[in-house]
N, C-alpha and C positions, 0 to 999 in steps of 0.2 A: 200575193205579196207585191208591193210597189217596187218597181225597179226602174229608176231613172238616174241620170248622171248630171252632176252639177255643171251647169253652163255659166253660172254667175259667180261661183266662189272665187275663181282666179281673178275675175274683174274686180271683185270686192277687195281681195288682198292687194292688188296692184294699185287700183284707183284710190283706195282709202287714203293714201299719202301722196297723191299725185302732185301736190304743190310743194312737197318737200324738196330740198336741195341737198346735194352733196356738201358736206362741211370739209373744207380744206384746212388742215392745221399746219402743214408744212408744204411749200415755203410760206414765210410770212410776207404779207403785202408790203411792197416797196423794199424788201430786204435785198441786200447785195451780197453775193457769195463769191469768195475769192477764186479767181481763175488760176489754173496751173501754168507752168512754163509754156505750154502749147496754147495758151489762151482759151482753155476749155475748163469745164467743171461738170461734175455729175449733179443734176438737180434732183434732190430727193423730194418725193411727193407723198404725203400721208394725209389721212383723214378718215371720215366716217360717211356712210350712206345709210338710207333709211328703208329702202325697198328690199324685199326678200328675193331669193333666187337670182341674184345678180351674177352673171357669168363672166363679166370682164369689166375692168376699169381702164379707160383710155385717157390720154392727155395729149395736148399739142401746145405749141408756142405760136403766138400771133405778133406780128409787127404792129405796134400801137399807132404808127404813122399812117398806114394804109389798110390795116386790118387783114393783111394777107398772111397765110401760114408761112412759117419759117421753113425753108427747104430742108428736108431730112427730118423735120420735127412736126410734121402734120400728124393726124391722129395715129397714135401707137399704143398698144396694150402695155400698161405698166404693172398690172396685177391681173393675172389670169385666175379665174375661179376664186374670187375673194369669198370670205365666209364670215358670218356673224357680225356684219355691219362695219367692219374696218378695212382699210386698204393701205398698202405700203408699196412703193415702187420708185422708179427713177427714170429720168431721161438722161442717157449717158452722153458724155463728151459734148455738152451744149457749148457752143461758141460764145465768147463774150458778147453781151448785148443787154438791151432793156426790153422786156417782153410782157405780153399778156399771157398768162397761163390759163388754159381751159381744161377742165376735167369733166368726164361724163361716165355714167354707168350704163351698161347694156345688158339686156337679157335676150339671148338667142338672136343677136343682131339688131335688136330694137333699142333705141336710146330711151332710157328710163329717167335719169336725173342728170342735171348739169349744174356747174358752178364755175367760177373763175377767180383767179387772183389778179387784181387789176394791173399790178406791175410787179415784176421780179427781175433782178439783175444778176448777171455774171460779169464781174469786173474786178475792182481793186479795193481792198480793205486795209485800213491803217489804224494803229493804236499809237496815240501821242503820249509821251511821258516826259517828265522834266519838272521845272519849277514854274514860276508865275508867267513867264513869257512863252511857256508851252500851254499851261492851263488856261490862261486868259486872266486878266487882272480887272477886278470889279470897279476900281476907281478911275476908269479911263473915259467915263462919260457914256458908256454903253454903245460904243461904235463898233460892235462886232460886225463882221462882213458876212452876210448871208449869201446863199447861192442863187444864181439865176436859173438853175436847172432842176427839174423835178427828180432827177436821178443822182443828185449829190445829197446823201442822206445820213442820218444818225438816229440813235435812240435818245430822245429828249428827256434825259434822266440824270443830269449832272448833280451829284450829291456829294460834294467835297467833304472828306473826313467822315462820311457816314459808314457805319458798319451794318446798316440795314440790308436785308436781302434785296438784290437787284430785281425789280419787277420783270415780268415776261416782256421781251422787247416789242415795241411797236415803232415802226420807222416813219420818219417825217423828213421833208426837205430841210436842210440847214438854213434857218432864218437867222436874222441878226441876233435875236434874243434866245435862240435855241441853246440849251445846255447839253453839251455832248456827254453822254454817259462814258465813264463812271463819275468823273469829277469836274467836268467843264463848267465854267461860270457863265459863259455866253458863247456865241459863235466864234469869237476871236478872229483869226484869219482863215478859218478852215472852210467856210462856205466858198470863199474866193479860191482857196487852194484846190478844192474839189473841182471848181469850174476850170481852172487852168490845166489840171491833170486830164480831165475829160475832153477838153478842147483838143488835146493831142491824141489820146487813146480812143476817143469816141465811145467810151465805155462808162458805165455808172461807177460811182465811188461812194464808199462808206467810210466815215472817220469817227473813231471813238477817242476819248480823251481821259487819261488817268494822271494828268499833271497834278503837282502839289506845290502850292505857293511857298517859296522860301526854302525848298528842300535842297540840301547839299548832297554831295556824293556820299559823305559819311552817313547822313540820314538814310539814304537808300540802302547802303550796305548793311548797317547795323539792324535796321528794321527788317531786312530780308531774312534774317535769322530769328526774328521775333523779339529782338531786343528793344529796350527803351532808348529813345534818342530825342534830343532837344532841338527846337526850332530857334535859331539864333536871332530871328527877327521879331519874335513875339515880345512886345513891351507894352505896358509893364505886366508881369516881371519878365525880365530876359531869361533865356535858357529854360524855357518851359517845355514839358513833354509835347512832342509834335501833335498837333490837332487838339490839344487840350483847351484852346481858346475858341473852338468852333461850336461849343455848347451841345455837343452830342453826349459824350460820356467823359468823365475826367479820370485822371490817374491811369490805372492799369487798363481801363477800357479803351484807351487809344494806343496802347503799345502795339507795335507792328506797323503803324503808319510811318512814312507814306507808302512803303513798298506794298503793303497788303492791298491797298486800293488798286495799284498797278497789277498785281497778281490776279485779283478778282476780275478785273477787266479782261485780262488774257483768258482766264479759265472760263469766263462766261461768254463774252461777245466773240472772241476769236476762236474759241472752241466750236461755237455754233456756226460762225460765218467764215472762218479762216482769216488769214492775214498775209499781206504782202511784206510789211516791214513795220517794226517799231520806229517811230520818228522821235528821236531823243534830243530835247533842247534844254540844257541845264549847264550851269557853270558859274553864274553870278555869285551864288553864295560861297563857292570855293574861292573865287577871286577876292571876295570881301574879306575872307579870313586867311588869304595868302597861302592856300594849300599848296604843298609841293606837287610838282608835275608827276613824280613817281607815285605819290599817295593818291592823287586823283585817278591816275591810270589804273592803279591797283583796285581802287574802290569800284570804278565803273566796270572793269573787267570781271570783278566778283559778281556784280549785279547782273551782267549779261549772262554769265554762267548759271546764276541762280534762276533767271527766267527760263533758261533752256532746260533746267531741271524741273521747274515748276510748270512748264507749259509744253515745250517741244524742243528736242535736242538741236534742231537746226534753225531756230527762230532767227530770221534776219533782223538786223539793226541798221539804222542810218543815224549817225551821230553828227549833230551840228557843232560848229566851233563857236562857243558862247563864253564870254567872260566880262562883257561891258557893264561896269557899275562905277558910280562915282565919277563919271565923265572920262573914264579911261578903260582900256582893255588890259588883260593880264595874260601875258604870253605863256607862263607855265601851264595854265589850264588849257589854252587852245592848242599848245604843242602836245599836251597829253591826249587831247581829243583826237588830234591827227594821228598820233602814234597808235591809237586803238584800231584804226582802220586795217582790215584784213579781209579783202574780198573773198579769198578762198575759204575763209571761215564765216562768210555771210555777214561781215561787219563792213558797212559802207560809210564813206565820208559824206557829210551833209554840208549845207551852206555855212559860211562864216557870216553871222548876223551882226557882229560888232560894228561893222561899217555903216549900219543904219542907226544914226543917232541925231540928236538935235544940232550937232555941229556940222554934220554932212548933209542933213535934210531937215530943215526947220519944221518943228512940231511933229516930227515922226515919233517922238517918245514923250512921256509925261513930264511934269514940271521938274522932277528930280532926275530927268534924263536916264530913266531905268526901263520903264515898261513901254512897249510899243503902244501907240495910241493914235486916235484919229484915223480916218480912212487911209491917209497917205502912208502912215507907218505900217499899218496892218497889211495894206496892199503890197508894200515892198517886201514884207516878211513872207507873205504867200508866194510872191514871185520868186524869191530866192529858193524856198523849199521846192517849188514846182520845177525849177531849172534842174535840180539834182534828181528829182523823182522820175522825170520823163527822159532823163539822159540815157543814151544808149549804153553807157558804162553800167548804169544800174539795171536797166530793163533787160539787158542781155546776160547779166550775171546773177541776178537775184533768183532764188528758188523759193517761190511762195509756199506757204503752208495752207493747204485746202481745209475746208471745214471737216470736223470729225463726223463720221457717219452716225446719224441718229439711231438709237436702239429701236428695234421692232417689238412692239407689244403684241403678243398673240393671245388668242382666247380659245378656250374649250368649255363645253357645258359639263358641269359636275353637279348632278342632282338638280336642285332649283337655283343653283348659283352659276355664275360665270367665273371660271378660273383664268386669270390673266397672268401672263409670264413675260419677262424680258430676259435676255441672255444673262447667264451667270458670268462671274469673272470681274465685275466692277467692284470698286472698293466700298461703295455705299449706294443705297437706293432710297428713294422717297416717293411714295405714291401720293398723289394729290387728287382731290375731287374737283372737277372743273365746272360742273353744271350748277353747283351751289354758289361757289365763289364768283363765277362768271369770268374767270381768267385762269391762266396756267402758271401763276407765280410760284416760284420755289418756296416762298414764305408761307404758302397756304398750310393749313393743318395737315399733319401726316396721317395717311390712311394705312400705311404699312411701310416697313423698312427692309423687306426681303425682296427677292426677285420674282415673287409670285404674290397675287392678291386675289381673294375670292369674295365676290359681292353679288347681290341679287338685284341691285338697282344703282343708278348713278353713272356718270361718265368720269373716267379716270385716265391720268397720264402718269408716267413714271420718270422722275428725274434720276439720272445716274451720274455718279462721279467716279473718275478714275483715281488711281493712287496719288497722282500729283494734283488732283483737284479739278481737272477739266470736266465741264458739265455738258450734258446733252439731255434732251427730253424726248420721250417716246411719242408715238402716235397715240391718239385717244382711243379708248374702247368704251362704248356706251353699253353697259351691262343691261340696262332696261330694254334697250332696243334689240340687243342680241337675243334675249329670251323671247321677245315678241316675234322675232324673225323665224324662230323654229316652231312656234306655237301653231298647232292645227286644231285648236278648239278642245273643249272638254266633252263634247257630245257630237254625234253625227245625226243628220236628218235625211240624208240621201247618199246615194253612191257617188263617189268622186274619182276623178282621174288623178294619178300621181303627179302629172305635169301641172295640175292646178293647186297642189299643196306646197307648203313651205318645206324646203330641204333643210335638214339639220347640218349636215356636212356633205361636201361633194368635191371629189377630185377626179381627174381624167388624164389618161396617158398622152393624148394629143389634142391640143386646143381645149376649149371649154366644153362642158356638157351642153348638149343642145336640147331645147324644149320644143316638142312637137315637130321635130325634123331630125334628120340623120346627122351624125358627126362628120363634118367635112375634113378640114385640116386645122391649121393653127388659128384661123380667124374666128371671131364671134359671129355666129349666124351664117356660116358658109356651107351649112348642110342643105339637104333637099328634102322633098316630101318623103315620108316613110312609106315604102312599098315592100311588102314581103310576098314573094312568089306571085306577083301580079295583083295583089290586093293592097289598096291604099288605106292608110290609117291617118286620121286627122290628129289623133292624140298619141303621145308616146314620148320616149326619152331616147336620144341618140348619144352613144358613147363610143369610145375606143377601148381597146384592151387596157388593163390596169386602171380601171375606173372603179369608183366606190361612191355610193350615195346612201345617206341615212335620212330617215324620216322619223320624227317623234309623233306617235299616234295617241289619241285619247284612249284611256283604259276601257276595255270591254265594250267597244263601240263597233269597230269594223270586224267582220267575221271571216272575210275571204280576200285574198289577193289573187287577182287574175291578170294574166298578160300573155301575149304571143311574142316569142323571142326568136331571133335569127339575125342574119346579116342581110342588110337591105339590098334591093335589086340595083341600087345605083353603084354598087361595087362591081367591077368588071368580072366576067366569068372566067378570066384568067386566074382568079382566086379560088376556083373550084378545087377542093381538096388541098388547099394551100394555107399555111398559117394555122388558123384554128383558135377558137375561144371557148371558154366554159363559163356559163352563167351560174351564179350562186345567189341564194337568198338566205338571209339570217333573220331570226327573230330573237330579240334581246341577246344578241351575240351568239346564239346557237344556230348552227347550220341546219336548215330545214329543207333545202332543195339544192341539188347539183344536176346540171344538164349534162347530156353527153357532149363530146367535142363537136362544135358546130362550125361548119365551113359555109362558104357562100352558097353551095349547092345542097346544103342540108335542109330537109323539110322543116317547116315551121313547127316549133315546139309550143305546146300549150301548158301554161302554169295555172294551177288552181289549188291554192294553199289555204289551210285554216290558220288564221292569225289572231283569233279573238283574244288570246291571253297575252299577246305581245304589245309592248309599249314603244319599242324601237324596231323599225323594219329597215334592213340594210340590203341593198342590191349591189352585186359585185360582178365584174367581168374580168376574167384572167386569161392570159394568152397561153396557148399550148406551144406553138413555135413562133418565134418573133417574125412579124411581118407588118410593118407600119401601114401599108396600103390595104392589106386584106382584113386585118383584125379590127373590124368595126362591129358594133352590135347595136340592136335596138330593142327596147322594151316597149313593143307596140301595144296600144290599147291598154296600157297598164292602169289598173283601177282597183279600188277598194270597195267592197260591198258592205253597205251599212245595214245593221239589224233594224228592220222597220216594223216588226210585228209577226209573231210566230205562235202557232197553236199546236204544232206537232210535238208529241211527247218523245223524249229520248228513250232509247231501249233500256231494258234492265242490264245490269252488269252480268257477266258470266264468269264461270270458273273461279268462284270465290273459295279460297283455301286458306287454312291457317299455315303460314309458312314457317313460323317459329313459335313454339309453345313453351313458355317458361313459367316460373312460379309467381312472378310479379307482373309479367307482361305476356301478351299474345300478339304476334304480328300477323297481319292478313294481307293477301294480295288478290287481285282480280283482273279479268280482262275488261278493258274500257267499254263503257256503253257507247252507243252511236247516236247521232242526231242529224237532222237535215241541215242545220247550221253548224253548231259546235256544242259539245258538252262543256258547260261553263264550270261545273264543279260537282261535288258529291256531298250529300248529307250523311253523316255517320251517326249510327244509333248504337246504344249499349243497353241491353235488356229492355228494349222497346222505348227508351228515352233518348231524345236528341243529345248527342255528345259533342259534335264538331262539324265544321264545314271546311272542305278542302278544295283546292283548285282542280280543274278538269284534266290537267296533265299529270295528276298524281294518281297512281293505282296501287299504293301500299299504305298501310296504316298500322300503327302499334298502339294497342290499348295498354295503359300503364296504371300503376297504383293498385294492383290486385294483390291477393294473398293466395298461398298454396291451396289448391282444391276449390277455388272460387268457380261458381257457375257463370258462364259468359255466353250471352246471346248477342252476337255482333251482327249489325245490319248496315247495308249501304244502299243509297238511293241517288240516282243521277238527276241533275237539273240543268236546264239550258239558260240562255240569256234572258228569256221571258219568264223564268222560274217555272216552266213546264217540268213536271217531275215524272220520272220513269214509273210505269204502272205498279210495280211491286217492290216491296222492301225485301231485298235478297239477304238472307241471313245464314249464319253458321253458328251452331250451338256446340259448346265443348267446355271443358274445365281447365283451369290452370293446373300444372303438374304439381305433385307433391314430391319434391326431390328425394332421391335415395341412391346410395352407392353401397354395394355389397360385394365382398370377395369370398369365394368358396362356400357360399351359402350361409355362412355365419360370421365371416370376418376373421376366422382363424385359419392359417395356412402353414405350410411347411417351409422350413428354411431351404435355401439353395435350389429353389424352383421358381419359375416365372409364372405369374398369375395375372390374368386379365379380370376386370370386374365382371361378375356374373349379372349384376344389375347396375345400370347407369342411367339415371333419370334426372334431368333431360339430357339429351345427347348434345355433343358439341362443346362441352366445357373443357377446363384444364385442371390438372391435378398437381398438387404439391404435398410434400411430406415435411413437417417441421422437426420431427425427431432427428437427432444428429447421428444416431447409430448408423453405421455404413449401410447403404441401400442404394437402389436405383429405381426411378419411376419415370415412365414416359409421360410427359405432361399432357399429350393429346389422347393417347389410348388408355392410360392408367396402368400399363404393363409394369408389374412390381416384382422386385427381386431383392432378397437379403439373405446372407449366409449366417446371420446371427439371430438367435432367439431373442425376441424383445416385443414390446408393444409400440406400435408406430401410430402417430397422430397425423392425419391428413386433412386437406381441405380441397373441396371440389368447387371451382369457380365457374359460373355460367352467366350468360346474358351480358358479358362484357362488351363494351363498345356501343351499347344502346343506353343512353342516359335514362336513369330511373328503372332500368331492368336488371341491373347488376345484382347478383345474389351469390351466396356460397353455402356449402353444407360441410360440416365437420364429420369425419368418419375415423374409425379405429381399426387397425390391423394387428393381429397377434401372430407372431411366427414361432413355430415349435420345431425342434429337431425331430426328423422322421424316425420311426422304429428301425432297429438294426436289421430286421429280417423281412423277407417277402414271402408270403404263403403261396402254396401251389395246390390247386384243386383238381379233382377228377370226378367223373360221373359214370355210373354203371350203364347208362343208356344215353344216347344222343339223338335217337330217332324213335318216336313213340306214337301210339294212338292216343287220342284225347282221353285224359283221365288216368293214364298209366302213371305209376309212381316212378320217380327218378331219385336215386340216392347219390348224394354228394359227399366227398371226403376232402378235407383240407389238412395240410400240414399245420402244425401249431405255431404260435407266435412266441419267440423267446423273450421279446420285449413288447410291451403294449398288450392290447386286447384284440382277440380275433372277432371280427364282425363280418356278417354276410349281407349280400345285396338284397336278399329276399326275406330275411327273418331276423328278429332281434336276438335270437339265441346266439350264444358264444361257443357252442359245442363244435367239435371238429367234424362231426358227421351230421348231415341234415337231409331230410326227404321233402319232396314237393311233387305234386301232380299237376303239371302244366296243362293249360287248355289252349295255349298258343305258343308259337315259336318265340324264344326269348334267349337273352344272354345272362349268364350267372357268374358271380365272382365273390371272393372274400377279400379281406384286408386286415392288416395289423394296424391298430390305431393307438396313438398317444395324444391325449387332448383332442384337438380337432385336426390333427395331421395323420394321414393314412398312407400306408404302402399297400398298393393293390396287387392282388394275385393275377394269374392268367384268367382269361375269360373263356367260358365253355358255353357254346350255343347248343341248345336243345330244340330240335325241330319237331313239331307236332303235325302229323299227317292230317290233311283236310278230311272231314267226315262227310262222305256222300256228295262229292262234287259231281257235276253233270257229266264231265268227261275227264278221265284220268289218262295221261300220256306219260309212260315211263320209258326213258331213253337211256342209251349207253353213251357215255359212262356216268352221266349225271345221277341216274337213279340206280346204279349197280348197288347190290347189297352184299357186303362182305360178311365176315364171321360175326355173329351176334348170338346172344343167349336169350333175347326176348322175342316173342312172336309178334308179327305185324299183320294187320288186316287192311287191305285197300278196298274201299267201298265207293261205288259209283251209281248214281241214279240212272245212268244211260249206258256208257260203254267204257271199257278199259283197253287201251292199245299198249302193248309192251314189247320193247326191243332190248330190255335191260338184261343183266346177267346176275344170277344168284349163286352164292358160294355157301358151303357148309359153315356153321351148323344152324341155318336159318329155318324158321317155321313161318312160311308166308302163305297168306290166303288172299285171292282176288275174288271180289263179289261185285257183279254188275247186273243191272236190271235187264239189259238188252243184249249186249255183245261183249265178249272178251276175245280180243284178237292178239294172238302170240305171233308177232311178225318175225321175219328172218332176222337173225341176230340175237333173238331171245334164247337164253341158255340157263339150264339148271344143272349144277354140278351134283355128283353123287353125294348122298348124305343130307340133302336138302329135303325138308318136308314141305311140299307145295300142294295147294289145291286151288281150283277155280270153280266158282259156282255162279250160275245165272239165278239171281234172286234179288229181291228188293233190299234196299238199305235197311239194316236192323233199326 
């Protein structure tokens, strides 16, 4: 047999995808995540990798200016022992800044894959809301102010009045024509505003815009409850449902605008990236309609509370003082805006922008002196906003809302599918496929709406929504790649080391599982060469206690698992007899090996297990006593032996027996055959014809579909992986049973007596009686009792619990009242020579008929000449119920025995009227006593010895003769 080990398989598995890169799904390139009050944020990192047996995912942050690592955020493990091709983790408490993110995968300390996010920021995120001077006005000549900095960003997806799903965000620098999502028309003043903020904070800025041209406080309030509301500036016709003129949908399709667009922005952008504050610039419409100060205050306060219900209970707001329209300001609105400020409630005062107009600064607004325009007006607007945003009053008191944590999609293998799961508890779920669409848009076709999804191919992410509508998206899971990662082929061509195969699942108590080295500590690859009791091993797996590794194996290909197990020599001898671990091996979930408790000083243990019939091999190490230093373990030289060609026949089975014989079925069992590799299975024969093929771990079989009394010739033959068959067909010949149940010989019995069945075929069934006449019957033994004469109908069930073998037999019992009398018998002799006549006398029966045990005669006197010792009785009988007499034993003396030994008192002879002759072909030895009136003769061929104790009383006729037997 060829025995060699794969030196190239691992190389093939690893190098086959050597040019693949990690895919980083989170964070998004150029995204800015809101810092907390301590100017820090957790940076969530998610994605997929393509190589198998990855033992850790690491990440670090780089300063893009000089490519130096950020102190405290150089390479750090974010996901230890990832599995099935996806990873999730985080860098905690990242300080505000603009970074390059690098991510890499490692296996046993070796870098396998790398990738990076070009830029990612921790800084400030804002959502703009209000009317046209917040949203940006399209008739200003296109003088939006872009940013001069790469880290002042937004999602260029302004779709005013649109109800379309917001595409998955991609971030760009705010240019002059950039349309800030969700509803911005151009950059307006926000590129400049971002620059001014970052000039002070030195941090990146993201700004989103949910403004709505012409929106009044009433529009926001009414639409926040889903009500219809009119835009007073739409002409013609005036007073038309808000957004109905924007050519999206008309009528009820726009109900909910303008607030719904504001809410969608909060639930989407600010849920994913966080928010420092809403920047609210609105009031011109209310000034135009002379809204009362109290009304305005009430409306906006309602909207603030609504956003806190719909997004976050502590959402900060900054409210500008805005009322300038028609060449004048309107103080009831600005005073209402001032009255809303309540810093303890996270409502802050913003700039008063009424002072920037064509009267105070020429060409700062449009021709109707309403909308800010030209660089000069927008520049002034940005400057006013920035003054308040960077003020210490705001920065020292605002409590930012950080991004919601993205859900983690996990995966497990279920058959040929990957079962993906996200946490329960969300209000809704939407799984999307990203490899077909090429994006992660919420609007993609739904693949599932529960928190789990089972697929055999494709890449999937799950959008989750909270009860108030906040959205987040999970990490992707590549089901196709997940299945490839655990695949170890359909066949084997050579022996392989486990460290060269793909692991299906793997966990470890301390740090990652190490491949071809010992388990060190928390770091990846910090183990050392595997040495057990002075012997080095280049191949193996290093683990700590509480580890578990699973491998998927091709069916019926590898026949042996071999390994040497122990605690490596790199562990200090202070661990001798300390801690302790137990190694376990499972095949298809069944425990097939358990080691003794192993300490550092325990001898190396050899494992040599048959695994031919298993498709999943699991290795487990458990701790006996907790000790993180001592409880390490290695599966050294762990390998699988491949079947490569076998000509040795398996042995015949032995101990073939019929374990359960029924009327429709017969069950058989046997002792397993043996083989130099493994017995792969058994061929089953019935009456010389092949019937079935069963696996090699089965040593029982039930033949079904038979009839009572059928002839059965059952045969069994073993075969191995090469279909070598055992030399002989081992068989067993018998018949199925013909069921029968009989009580009392004929089914008729007496009342008030207990009866067991005299015949019960087959054994092991259960009894029932359907007749309702009072009775008892033991369901297992059939013990029957009834005090009432009647006919009882019963059923005997057998073969239950074995499908196809169940059967039953009906039987009848008749009960009869016993005769009122009990006869008494006597015999004139109870000790006789062969052929002597014995006369019996019985008392008569007052009811019923007198019957004898030895004659059909019904007379009260009977004679018989016994030839052997026996018991005799009579009975009074009614129907089939009998009252039996006493029993009389009649002993018949042996005729001519070799030696006759007569002892006292066993053979003493009392008063008798019949003569007796004791004959012996050799000798008679007597110590017995004989009393009158006996007539006794001893005849022996050689010797008659009357020993001390022998006694004959007067009146006894006795003789002794030396003579041959007559």
